[in-house]
C-alpha positions in Angstrom: -96.4 -78.8 -64.6 -97.1 -74.9 -64.7 -96.3 -72.5 -61.8 -99.9 -72.6 -60.5 -100.0 -76.7 -60.6 -96.5 -76.5 -58.9 -97.6 -74.2 -56.3 -101.0 -76.1 -55.5 -99.0 -79.4 -55.2 -96.2 -77.6 -52.8 -99.4 -76.4 -50.7 -100.8 -79.5 -50.7 -97.7 -81.2 -49.0 -97.3 -78.4 -46.5 -94.8 -76.5 -48.3 -92.5 -79.2 -49.6 -92.0 -80.0 -53.1 -92.1 -83.7 -53.7 -90.1 -84.6 -56.9 -90.7 -87.7 -59.2 -89.8 -90.9 -57.6 -87.1 -91.5 -60.1 -84.9 -88.9 -58.2 -85.2 -90.5 -54.4 -83.1 -93.0 -52.7 -80.1 -93.2 -54.6 -78.0 -93.6 -51.6 -78.5 -94.8 -47.8 -77.9 -92.8 -45.0 -74.1 -94.1 -44.5 -73.4 -93.8 -48.2 -74.7 -90.1 -48.0 -72.8 -89.3 -44.8 -69.5 -90.7 -46.7 -70.6 -88.5 -49.9 -71.1 -85.4 -47.8 -67.5 -85.6 -46.3 -66.1 -86.2 -49.8 -67.9 -83.2 -51.2 -67.0 -80.9 -48.5 -63.3 -81.9 -48.5 -63.0 -81.7 -52.3 -64.9 -78.4 -52.8 -63.1 -76.8 -49.8 -59.6 -77.7 -51.5 -60.5 -76.5 -54.9 -61.8 -73.0 -53.5 -59.1 -72.4 -51.5 -56.8 -72.9 -54.7 -58.8 -70.9 -56.8 -59.4 -67.7 -54.5 -55.9 -67.9 -52.8 -57.4 -68.4 -49.4 -56.3 -69.4 -46.0 -58.3 -70.9 -43.3 -59.1 -69.1 -40.1 -61.1 -70.2 -36.9 -64.5 -68.8 -36.7 -66.6 -67.6 -33.8 -70.1 -69.3 -33.0 -71.2 -66.1 -31.1 -70.6 -62.4 -31.1 -71.2 -59.7 -28.7 -74.3 -57.7 -29.1 -74.3 -54.0 -29.6 -71.1 -54.0 -31.6 -72.4 -54.1 -35.2 -70.6 -57.2 -35.9 -73.2 -59.8 -36.2 -74.9 -59.9 -39.6 -78.5 -58.7 -39.3 -79.8 -59.9 -42.5 -82.9 -57.8 -43.7 -83.0 -56.1 -40.2 -86.1 -58.3 -39.2 -84.6 -61.2 -38.0 -83.8 -61.5 -34.4 -80.7 -63.3 -33.3 -80.6 -66.0 -30.6 -78.9 -64.4 -27.7 -77.8 -65.3 -24.2 -76.1 -63.6 -21.2 -72.6 -64.3 -20.5 -72.7 -64.6 -16.7 -69.1 -64.0 -15.8 -69.0 -60.9 -18.2 -72.3 -59.3 -17.5 -72.8 -58.9 -21.2 -75.1 -60.3 -23.7 -73.8 -62.3 -26.9 -75.6 -63.4 -30.0 -75.4 -66.6 -32.1 -74.0 -65.5 -35.3 -76.6 -65.2 -38.7 -73.2 -65.2 -40.8 -69.7 -63.6 -40.6 -70.2 -61.1 -43.3 -68.8 -58.3 -41.1 -66.5 -60.3 -38.7 -64.3 -61.3 -41.9 -63.4 -57.6 -42.6 -61.8 -57.3 -39.0 -60.0 -60.9 -39.6 -58.5 -59.7 -42.9 -56.9 -56.7 -41.0 -56.1 -58.7 -37.9 -54.3 -61.4 -39.7 -52.3 -59.2 -41.8 -53.7 -60.5 -45.1 -52.6 -58.3 -48.1 -54.4 -57.6 -51.5 -55.1 -60.8 -53.5 -55.3 -62.9 -50.3 -58.1 -64.0 -48.6 -59.5 -66.3 -45.6 -62.2 -68.9 -45.4 -64.0 -70.5 -42.3 -66.7 -73.0 -41.7 -69.4 -70.8 -40.7 -72.5 -72.3 -38.5 -75.6 -70.4 -37.6 -79.0 -70.4 -36.2 -81.3 -68.6 -38.1 -84.9 -69.1 -36.1 -87.3 -66.7 -38.7 -86.2 -69.1 -41.4 -89.6 -70.6 -43.2 -88.9 -74.5 -43.3 -89.0 -75.9 -46.7 -86.9 -78.1 -49.0 -83.9 -75.8 -49.1 -84.4 -73.7 -45.6 -83.4 -74.7 -42.2 -82.9 -72.8 -38.8 -79.3 -74.4 -39.3 -77.0 -72.7 -41.7 -73.7 -74.1 -42.5 -71.6 -72.2 -45.5 -68.0 -71.5 -46.2 -67.7 -68.0 -45.4 -65.0 -66.3 -47.5 -63.3 -62.9 -47.8 -60.7 -61.5 -49.9 -58.8 -58.2 -50.0 -59.0 -55.9 -53.2 -57.4 -52.7 -54.0 -59.5 -49.6 -54.1 -59.5 -49.4 -57.8 -60.8 -52.8 -58.1 -64.3 -52.0 -56.6 -65.8 -52.7 -59.8 -68.3 -55.1 -61.5 -65.4 -56.3 -63.8 -63.7 -57.7 -60.6 -67.2 -59.0 -59.2 -67.6 -61.0 -62.4 -63.8 -62.1 -62.3 -64.3 -63.8 -59.0 -68.1 -64.9 -59.6 -66.4 -66.8 -62.7 -63.8 -68.4 -60.4 -66.3 -69.5 -58.0 -68.5 -71.1 -60.6 -65.7 -73.0 -62.0 -65.2 -74.8 -58.7 -69.0 -75.5 -58.7 -69.1 -76.8 -61.8 -65.9 -78.8 -61.9 -66.6 -80.4 -58.5 -69.8 -81.6 -60.0 -68.1 -83.4 -62.4 -65.7 -85.2 -60.0 -69.1 -86.1 -57.9 -70.7 -87.7 -60.7 -67.7 -89.6 -61.8 -67.4 -90.9 -58.0 -71.1 -91.7 -57.5 -72.4 -92.6 -61.1 -75.8 -93.8 -59.5 -76.7 -90.0 -59.4 -76.4 -89.4 -63.0 -74.4 -87.1 -65.2 -73.8 -83.3 -64.6 -76.4 -80.8 -65.3 -74.3 -77.3 -65.1 -73.5 -75.5 -68.2 -70.0 -74.3 -69.2 -70.8 -70.7 -68.6 -72.8 -68.8 -66.0 -75.0 -65.9 -67.2 -74.9 -62.3 -65.5 -77.9 -60.3 -65.5 -78.8 -57.3 -63.5 -82.2 -57.0 -61.3 -83.0 -54.1 -63.8 -82.8 -56.4 -66.6 -84.9 -58.9 -65.0 -87.6 -56.2 -64.3 -87.5 -55.3 -67.9 -87.8 -58.8 -69.1 -90.5 -60.1 -66.5 -92.3 -57.0 -65.5 -95.5 -58.7 -64.6 -93.7 -61.3 -62.3 -92.4 -61.0 -58.6 -88.7 -60.8 -58.1 -88.5 -64.5 -57.1 -90.7 -65.5 -60.1 -88.2 -63.5 -62.3 -85.4 -65.4 -60.7 -86.9 -68.8 -61.4 -87.9 -67.9 -65.0 -84.1 -66.7 -65.9 -82.6 -69.6 -64.0 -84.9 -72.2 -65.6 -83.9 -70.5 -69.1 -80.3 -70.1 -68.4 -79.4 -72.9 -65.9 -76.8 -71.1 -64.1 -76.9 -67.2 -63.2 -75.6 -64.4 -61.3 -78.1 -61.9 -60.6 -76.4 -58.5 -59.9 -77.5 -55.7 -58.0 -79.7 -56.9 -55.0 -80.6 -54.4 -52.3 -80.8 -51.2 -54.2 -83.9 -49.6 -55.6 -85.1 -50.5 -59.0 -86.5 -47.8 -61.5 -90.1 -48.6 -60.7 -89.4 -48.0 -57.0 -89.3 -51.5 -55.7 -86.5 -53.5 -54.5 -85.6 -57.0 -55.9 -84.7 -58.1 -52.6 -83.7 -56.6 -49.1 -80.2 -56.4 -48.5 -78.3 -55.0 -45.3 -76.7 -51.4 -45.6 -73.4 -52.3 -43.7 -71.6 -55.1 -45.8 -72.4 -55.4 -49.8 -72.3 -52.3 -51.9 -75.7 -52.1 -53.7 -75.5 -48.2 -54.8 -72.3 -48.0 -56.7 -73.1 -47.4 -60.3 -71.7 -50.1 -62.5 -71.9 -50.6 -66.5 -74.4 -48.6 -67.9 -75.4 -46.8 -64.7 -77.0 -49.7 -63.4 -76.4 -49.8 -59.4 -74.9 -52.7 -57.3 -71.5 -54.5 -56.8 -73.0 -57.6 -55.5 -75.6 -60.4 -56.0 -76.4 -64.0 -56.0 -75.4 -67.3 -57.7 -78.3 -69.2 -58.8 -78.3 -72.9 -60.5 -81.2 -74.8 -61.7 -82.1 -77.7 -59.4 -83.8 -80.5 -61.9 -84.7 -82.6 -58.9 -87.5 -80.0 -57.5 -87.7 -77.9 -60.9 -86.8 -74.8 -59.0 -83.9 -72.3 -58.8 -81.5 -73.1 -56.1 -79.5 -70.2 -54.3 -76.2 -71.3 -53.8 -74.2 -68.0 -52.8 -74.8 -64.4 -51.7 -71.6 -62.4 -52.3 -70.3 -58.9 -53.1 -67.8 -56.1 -52.9 -68.2 -54.6 -49.6 -69.1 -50.9 -48.5 -66.2 -48.2 -48.2 -67.0 -45.1 -45.8 -68.8 -43.3 -48.6 -71.1 -46.0 -49.7 -71.7 -47.0 -46.0 -72.8 -43.7 -45.1 -75.1 -43.5 -48.2 -76.7 -46.9 -47.4 -77.5 -46.2 -43.8 -79.2 -43.2 -44.8 -81.3 -45.0 -47.2 -82.2 -47.7 -44.8 -82.8 -45.0 -42.1 -80.2 -46.7 -39.9 -77.8 -43.4 -39.0 -77.7 -44.7 -35.6 -75.6 -47.3 -36.3 -72.7 -44.9 -37.2 -71.6 -44.9 -33.9 -71.1 -48.8 -33.6 -67.7 -50.0 -33.2 -67.7 -52.0 -36.5 -69.0 -49.2 -38.5 -66.6 -46.7 -37.0 -63.6 -48.8 -38.1 -65.1 -48.5 -42.0 -66.0 -44.5 -41.5 -62.5 -44.3 -40.3 -61.0 -46.1 -43.1 -59.5 -48.7 -40.9 -60.5 -51.9 -42.5 -59.3 -53.2 -46.0 -61.5 -53.1 -49.1 -62.7 -56.5 -49.7 -64.9 -58.9 -51.8 -66.9 -61.9 -50.0 -69.6 -64.0 -49.5 -71.0 -67.3 -48.4 -71.4 -70.6 -50.2 -74.0 -73.0 -48.7 -72.5 -76.1 -48.1 -75.5 -78.4 -47.3 -77.3 -76.8 -50.6 -74.3 -77.8 -52.3 -74.3 -81.4 -51.0 -78.2 -81.6 -51.9 -77.8 -80.4 -55.1 -74.8 -82.8 -56.1 -76.3 -85.8 -54.5 -79.9 -85.1 -56.2 -81.7 -84.9 -53.0 -85.0 -83.7 -52.7 -84.6 -82.0 -49.2 -81.7 -80.3 -47.4 -82.6 -82.4 -44.4 -81.2 -85.2 -46.2 -77.7 -83.7 -46.1 -77.8 -81.9 -42.4 -78.9 -82.8 -39.0 -81.6 -80.3 -38.0 -85.0 -79.8 -36.5 -88.1 -80.1 -38.4 -91.8 -80.0 -37.8 -93.5 -83.6 -37.3 -95.7 -82.7 -40.3 -92.5 -82.3 -42.7 -91.0 -85.6 -41.1 -94.0 -87.5 -41.8 -94.5 -86.2 -45.4 -91.0 -86.9 -46.2 -91.1 -90.3 -44.9 -94.1 -91.1 -46.8 -92.6 -90.4 -50.2 -88.9 -92.0 -49.1 -87.4 -88.8 -48.5 -84.8 -89.7 -45.6 -83.9 -86.8 -43.2 -80.9 -87.1 -41.0 
C-alpha cells in the first residue's frame, strides 16, 4: 500500500489506521491487563538500572504562573482550576520536563545520578487517533550531567542505553507471550539529524521524512528538533525553555535533543516512543527565548533559577508507557492498553474491526 492509499483508508475510517486481521485479538482484556503490568514493571526495573535512577513522587498539578508546567509548543492550553483555600490557580501537568530539574536539586542528586517518576497528564488539544489520547502516561526521567557533558556524544550515549532497554524488554515480552510473535527491533539505533532528513527528502514534509527514514532503518533517533533548518523551516516546534535546540554539535548542525522513533509493523507507520534532550543552560535559554519571542518568561520563578545558575545541568525526557505496551503487545490502538475517553465514532469503528478498547 503506498502513502496515498494509506491516507485514503485512514481518512475513510475517521482518522484510524485499521491493520490486517492477522494482528488482532491475540489477547483478551484480562490477559492484556496482566501483560501491561508485566511490561511496566519489567521496563521500569531495567531503565532504573541502565540510567542509575531513583524514583520520586510526581505532582498531577502545578501552580500557574510559575513557568514550571510544560507548555509544549505554546499553543496548547492546560486544564486549570481554582484552589479555594489558596485563592490561586493550578494547572494539570502537560509533562514534568521542567519540574524534574528542580527536583534533582532539591533531592540532592549528584552528577551521574537521576530520578524517574510516573507522569500522568491531560492534553486536551491532542488529535485522537491510533497513538494519540488526551491521557498521557510516561516515565519522566532526568539525570544530572557535568558542564563539559553538554554535547552530542553524551546525548547519543544515553539514547543507546535507553534503546538497549527497549530492545531487551521486547525480547522478554515475546518470550513470555509467544502468541504475539518474535521481536522486530534491529540491534542498533540509527542517528540522523533533521538537516540530513531535509537533504535526503527535500520534497517531503517533516512527518513524511520521519516515516520514510523509520521505515528504512526500523529504529532511529532524530537529532535537532525545534531549531530552524537551513531552508528556514522547522522540523517541529519545541518549547524554548527545556531542550537545547540551538547549540552546535557535529559539523555545525544545531541541537542537543531529539526523538526516538521505531517502525510499528502493525500500523505500518513510525511510532515515537520518547522525546528527550540535554537541557538549556542560562545562555541557551536567553537565546531560545529571544528566537521564540518569549522574553517575558525571563522573570518567571523557574526561568530565574536557570538564569541565576541555581539548577544543575541535566539530560532528560519522557518514555511513553502506553505506546510501549501498545507496540510490545502488537495492539492497533492505544486505547487497547489505557483507559481514556474516545468519540463514539472511534469506539464503533474499533468494535467493527475487533479492536477492544479498555
